[in-house]
GUROBA-76411 format. One line per field, with one value per residue (C-alpha): residue number from 0; x, y, z. Coordinates in nm, 4 decimals. Example, Ala and Ser with C-alpha at 12.3 -4.5 7.8 and 13.67 -1.06 7.14 Angstrom:
# residues 2
n: 0:1
px: 1.2300:1.3670
py: -0.4500:-0.1060
pz: 0.7800:0.7140
***
This chain:
# residues 276
n: 0:1:2:3:4:5:6:7:8:9:10:11:12:13:14:15:16:17:18:19:20:21:22:23:24:25:26:27:28:29:30:31:32:33:34:35:36:37:38:39:40:41:42:43:44:45:46:47:48:49:50:51:52:53:54:55:56:57:58:59:60:61:62:63:64:65:66:67:68:69:70:71:72:73:74:75:76:77:78:79:80:81:82:83:84:85:86:87:88:89:90:91:92:93:94:95:96:97:98:99:100:101:102:103:104:105:106:107:108:109:110:111:112:113:114:115:116:117:118:119:120:121:122:123:124:125:126:127:128:129:130:131:132:133:134:135:136:137:138:139:140:141:142:143:144:145:146:147:148:149:150:151:152:153:154:155:156:157:158:159:160:161:162:163:164:165:166:167:168:169:170:171:172:173:174:175:176:177:178:179:180:181:182:183:184:185:186:187:188:189:190:191:192:193:194:195:196:197:198:199:200:201:202:203:204:205:206:207:208:209:210:211:212:213:214:215:216:217:218:219:220:221:222:223:224:225:226:227:228:229:230:231:232:233:234:235:236:237:238:239:240:241:242:243:244:245:246:247:248:249:250:251:252:253:254:255:256:257:258:259:260:261:262:263:264:265:266:267:268:269:270:271:272:273:274:275
px: 0.6438:0.2675:0.1769:-0.1975:-0.4298:-0.7946:-1.0607:-1.2208:-1.5524:-1.4264:-1.6589:-1.4289:-1.3887:-1.5845:-1.7647:-1.6597:-1.9024:-1.8998:-1.5840:-1.3770:-1.5421:-1.4486:-1.0933:-1.0307:-1.1811:-0.9638:-0.6600:-0.6945:-0.6858:-0.3830:-0.1887:-0.2640:-0.1354:0.1740:0.2670:0.2624:0.4805:0.7391:0.8550:0.9382:1.2992:1.3004:1.1600:1.4260:1.6953:1.5739:1.8018:1.6380:1.5347:1.8333:1.8559:1.7941:1.4649:1.4598:1.2954:0.9491:0.9521:1.2875:1.1790:0.8294:0.9627:1.2583:1.2078:1.3786:1.0947:0.7259:0.5540:0.3831:0.3541:0.3137:0.1381:0.1944:-0.1485:-0.2669:-0.6326:-0.8821:-1.2125:-1.4032:-1.2361:-1.1262:-0.8061:-0.6285:-0.3021:-0.1578:0.0788:0.3677:0.6456:0.6990:1.0640:0.9969:0.7034:0.8638:1.1981:0.9992:0.8171:1.1426:1.2990:0.9923:1.0488:0.8281:0.8864:0.7842:0.6382:0.3356:0.3303:0.0169:0.0939:-0.2659:-0.3171:-0.6875:-0.8335:-0.5507:-0.3352:-0.0331:0.2296:0.5282:0.7577:0.6425:0.7734:1.1004:1.1427:1.0759:1.3267:1.6022:1.5872:1.4884:1.6597:1.3525:1.0973:0.8602:0.5169:0.3793:0.0157:-0.1957:-0.4555:-0.2450:-0.4219:-0.1403:0.2122:0.3370:0.2601:0.4779:0.7689:0.6946:0.7049:1.0489:1.1747:1.0497:1.2298:0.9465:1.0193:0.6575:0.3527:-0.0105:-0.2535:-0.6202:-0.8279:-1.1506:-1.0337:-0.8379:-0.9164:-0.7047:-0.5338:-0.4478:-0.3083:-0.0916:0.0349:0.1161:0.2597:0.4870:0.6244:0.6842:0.8729:1.0868:1.1930:1.2695:0.9672:0.7592:0.3829:0.1119:-0.2275:-0.5230:-0.8532:-1.1761:-1.3562:-1.3242:-1.4412:-1.1671:-0.9075:-0.9948:-0.9953:-0.6886:-0.4193:-0.1097:0.2387:0.4000:0.2434:0.4498:0.1820:-0.1960:-0.3397:-0.6888:-0.8469:-1.0873:-1.2709:-1.5984:-1.5662:-1.9420:-2.0017:-1.6464:-1.7219:-1.4306:-1.4192:-1.1048:-1.3189:-1.2721:-0.9056:-0.9920:-1.2515:-1.0103:-0.6928:-0.7522:-0.8202:-0.4838:-0.2329:0.0698:0.3254:0.1985:0.2716:-0.0492:-0.1126:-0.4126:-0.5037:-0.7205:-0.9211:-0.6112:-0.5998:-0.4549:-0.1786:-0.4180:-0.5661:-0.2156:-0.1493:-0.4743:-0.3912:-0.0457:-0.2113:-0.4273:-0.1114:-0.0732:0.2795:0.2039:-0.0260:-0.0930:-0.1679:-0.2177:-0.4888:-0.4240:-0.0772:-0.1431:-0.4229:-0.1615:0.0497:0.3685:0.2884:0.6367:0.6185:0.2639:0.3942:0.6837:0.4308:0.1994:0.4651:0.5474:0.2315:0.3789
py: -1.5561:-1.5740:-1.5669:-1.5497:-1.2668:-1.2833:-1.4439:-1.2747:-1.2101:-0.9171:-0.6152:-0.4143:-0.6809:-0.6789:-0.3498:-0.2424:-0.4760:-0.8093:-0.7787:-0.6963:-0.9832:-1.2261:-1.0954:-1.1323:-1.4823:-1.5874:-1.4168:-1.6261:-1.9417:-1.8135:-1.7312:-2.0713:-2.2401:-2.0193:-2.1067:-2.4771:-2.4187:-2.1688:-2.1650:-1.8501:-1.9707:-1.9820:-1.6291:-1.5076:-1.6702:-1.4986:-1.2726:-0.9441:-1.0194:-0.8453:-0.5482:-0.2056:-0.0675:0.2797:0.5590:0.6304:0.9766:1.0665:0.9793:1.1254:1.4605:1.4752:1.7961:1.6301:1.3759:1.4083:1.2655:1.0180:0.6546:0.4924:0.1576:-0.1584:-0.3202:-0.5622:-0.5818:-0.4807:-0.6310:-0.3218:-0.2615:-0.6097:-0.6254:-0.2886:-0.3869:-0.7385:-0.6760:-0.5041:-0.6328:-0.5196:-0.4369:-0.1989:-0.0283:0.0237:0.1465:0.3851:0.5123:0.5606:0.7477:0.9745:1.0813:0.8464:0.8757:0.5120:0.2249:0.0209:-0.3412:-0.5570:-0.9058:-1.0334:-1.3006:-1.3886:-1.0399:-0.8287:-1.0740:-0.9834:-1.2206:-1.2240:-1.2513:-0.9015:-0.7485:-0.9422:-0.8327:-0.4688:-0.4867:-0.6170:-0.3159:-0.0241:0.1857:0.3595:0.2426:-0.0386:-0.0814:-0.4326:-0.3654:-0.6460:-0.7255:-0.7750:-0.9738:-1.1824:-1.1287:-1.3914:-1.1524:-0.8831:-1.1303:-1.2145:-0.8449:-0.8115:-1.1276:-1.0091:-0.6747:-0.4384:-0.1162:-0.0318:-0.2360:-0.1319:-0.1807:-0.1317:-0.0072:-0.1439:-0.5042:-0.4686:-0.3958:-0.1377:-0.4267:-0.5974:-0.2726:-0.2420:-0.6007:-0.5758:-0.2228:-0.2956:-0.6082:-0.4049:-0.1369:-0.4017:-0.5181:-0.1639:-0.1500:0.1639:0.1490:0.3131:0.3001:0.3263:0.4778:0.5560:0.7779:0.9670:0.6772:0.4477:0.7218:0.7989:0.4379:0.3270:0.5912:0.4243:0.5570:0.2791:0.4166:0.6465:0.7718:0.7880:0.7104:0.8361:0.6023:0.8086:0.4946:0.4083:0.0370:-0.0136:0.0897:0.1488:0.5097:0.7528:1.1118:1.3065:1.5167:1.2374:1.3427:1.7110:1.6251:1.4105:1.6196:1.8423:1.5398:1.3690:1.4586:1.6564:1.3867:1.1578:1.2017:1.2339:1.0278:1.0569:0.7358:0.6816:0.9322:1.1348:1.1853:1.5344:1.7522:2.0259:1.7788:1.7100:2.0830:2.1235:1.8233:1.9662:2.2876:2.0760:1.9241:1.5991:1.4708:1.1610:1.0707:0.7078:0.6722:0.3408:0.3010:0.6424:0.5230:0.1496:0.2071:0.3379:0.1214:0.2496:0.3407:0.4814:0.7136:0.8123:0.9155:1.1055:1.3061:1.3509:1.5031:1.7778:1.9420:1.9566
pz: 1.8336:1.8068:1.4391:1.4327:1.5106:1.6022:1.3880:1.0907:1.2683:1.4769:1.4794:1.2527:0.9867:0.6663:0.7227:0.3744:0.1961:0.0211:-0.1908:0.1171:0.3067:0.0284:0.0049:0.3791:0.3930:0.0995:0.2548:0.5712:0.3564:0.1635:0.4787:0.6323:0.3157:0.2957:0.6544:0.5611:0.2549:0.3831:0.7439:0.9391:0.9488:0.5675:0.5470:0.7906:0.5772:0.2580:0.0545:0.1536:0.5114:0.6693:0.4329:0.5840:0.4449:0.2928:0.4913:0.3526:0.5134:0.3607:0.0062:0.0407:0.1627:-0.0798:-0.2822:-0.5795:-0.5979:-0.6794:-0.3701:-0.6039:-0.4936:-0.8343:-0.8421:-1.0417:-1.0714:-1.3410:-1.2432:-0.9749:-0.8541:-0.9684:-1.3070:-1.4149:-1.6234:-1.6309:-1.7989:-1.8139:-2.1050:-1.9257:-1.7002:-1.3436:-1.4195:-1.7072:-1.5361:-1.1948:-1.3290:-1.5511:-1.2431:-1.0520:-1.3443:-1.3595:-0.9983:-0.7946:-0.4197:-0.3727:-0.5718:-0.4694:-0.5848:-0.5530:-0.4210:-0.3998:-0.6676:-0.6743:-0.6922:-0.8386:-1.0414:-0.8292:-0.6937:-0.4576:-0.7623:-0.8675:-0.5458:-0.5709:-0.9339:-0.8439:-0.5589:-0.7867:-1.0161:-0.7883:-0.5234:-0.3842:-0.1236:-0.2200:-0.0643:-0.0354:-0.1285:0.0125:0.2742:0.5865:0.8569:1.0064:1.1416:0.8980:0.6092:0.7682:0.7724:0.4086:0.3178:0.4772:0.3053:-0.0346:-0.0130:0.0847:0.2733:0.3596:0.4552:0.4207:0.7096:0.6189:0.9121:0.7602:0.8136:1.1395:1.5032:1.6897:1.8722:1.5432:1.4031:1.7151:1.6775:1.3070:1.3212:1.6162:1.4451:1.1275:1.3218:1.4959:1.1478:1.0317:0.8009:0.7454:0.8050:0.5943:0.7670:0.5284:0.6427:0.4593:0.7093:1.0367:1.2525:1.1156:1.1571:1.5183:1.6363:1.4396:1.4993:1.6413:1.7287:1.5224:1.2045:0.9782:0.7408:0.7232:0.3814:0.3021:0.0482:-0.1616:-0.2707:-0.0994:-0.0194:-0.0189:-0.3801:-0.5168:-0.6158:-0.5708:-0.4500:-0.3627:-0.1277:0.1287:0.1594:0.2047:0.4704:0.6736:0.6299:0.9324:1.1561:1.0884:1.3636:1.2444:1.3339:1.0572:0.6886:0.4888:0.1756:-0.0571:-0.2411:-0.5533:-0.7619:-0.8562:-1.2315:-1.2809:-1.1409:-1.0274:-0.7761:-0.6409:-0.6032:-0.4077:-0.1896:-0.1142:0.0016:0.2340:0.3866:0.1906:0.1245:-0.0812:-0.3688:-0.4592:-0.8304:-1.0060:-1.2655:-1.4211:-1.5319:-1.5660:-1.8175:-2.0610:-2.2892:-2.1217:-1.7598:-1.6883:-1.9904:-1.8857:-1.5442:-1.7041:-1.9070:-1.6068:-1.3764:-1.6287:-1.4943:-1.1435
***
């Protein structure tokens, strides 16, 4: 299997500004190093590689759940440290108990203080879908996600060409993984839609200046074809926003910092969902 995709200087790479440029450059170095340290055969022999992933659609549309994809995130490039005092086990089980439809776990180390061990730890204690939240640029990372117990991978249109999205999404589907495609604007959406994608995530954060506006989701909602689940990401801090987004056709709501800023993120989510 071919395990590399085209070089970083494709026309669609790095359009989001300098932070994204730096992240992708660093990610290429990380992936190259990881390939030297852990072979594909070792990934395929990992504990979780042959487990059947949960259906993202099933959990997202389950009326008993909230539609919330709750995120475990210690820090971000724009906010710095958010919460580095809690464990992934206590936070993610708290999220699941509060009715999360899925849990997003950051595995990027340099910019978000995440690590593969976080995803593995979350998998051990949860029976709901896990999203590997990272900057996926190589097929090797999709194999890692499967080996570490993820059910969903994130593909970010701002750093991938349509051909790369096709390559990564089709590999994910062959492994039984679900695919969440993240877009920031109409241009990214229109060039990136792919039949191997399960859900379209609208990131309400402007990658150029890191400002957030939930209006981005409302503007793009009508342009997302009906066969895809719709997920709104970032800028969601109250239940009224979720109710409005549901009316606009959104099924999922990715929330991280709003819960992670609290001393007990799971308890914060429990309190939050009372408003739903």
